[in-house]
C-alpha positions in Angstrom: 26.4 -12.6 -7.9 25.3 -12.6 -4.3 22.6 -15.1 -3.1 19.0 -13.8 -2.8 17.8 -12.9 0.7 15.5 -15.5 2.2 13.7 -16.0 5.5 13.6 -19.8 5.0 14.6 -21.8 8.0 13.9 -25.2 6.4 10.7 -25.8 8.5 8.4 -25.9 5.5 4.9 -26.6 6.6 1.9 -24.6 5.4 -0.7 -24.0 8.1 -4.1 -25.1 6.8 -5.9 -22.3 8.6 -3.7 -19.3 7.8 -2.1 -20.5 4.6 1.3 -19.4 5.9 4.5 -21.4 6.2 5.0 -22.2 9.9 8.7 -21.8 9.5 9.0 -18.4 7.8 5.5 -16.9 7.5 5.4 -16.6 3.8 2.4 -17.5 1.7 2.4 -20.3 -0.9 2.5 -17.7 -3.6 5.4 -15.8 -2.1 7.4 -19.0 -1.7 6.7 -20.0 -5.3 7.7 -16.6 -6.8 10.5 -15.8 -4.4 13.4 -16.0 -6.8 11.5 -14.0 -9.4 11.1 -11.1 -7.0 13.5 -8.2 -6.8 15.7 -8.0 -3.8 13.7 -4.9 -2.7 10.5 -6.9 -2.9 12.0 -9.7 -0.9 13.3 -7.4 1.8 9.9 -5.6 2.1 8.1 -9.0 2.6 10.8 -10.1 5.1 10.2 -7.0 7.1 6.5 -7.9 7.4 7.1 -11.5 8.5 7.7 -11.1 12.2 4.4 -9.2 12.7 2.5 -11.6 10.3 3.8 -14.6 12.3 2.9 -13.0 15.6 -0.6 -12.3 14.5 -1.1 -15.7 12.8 0.5 -18.0 15.4 0.1 -16.1 18.7 -1.2 -18.4 21.4 -3.7 -16.7 23.7 -3.4 -17.6 27.4 -6.0 -20.1 28.7 -8.8 -17.9 30.1 -10.1 -20.8 32.2 -6.9 -20.8 34.4 
């Protein structure tokens, strides 16, 4: 049996504002149910994570500069 796909990079901290893991971008619910999801469901979520992380953690340039 092959291991399940995971985006985990072992930087596990949930951001209090977004509710997302700062390491991988998953929600608490996604993390908790990860190994019960099908591989197809995991891959679908993983495909969404880069954009989710970009939107949640993008730093806007300082407009005062």
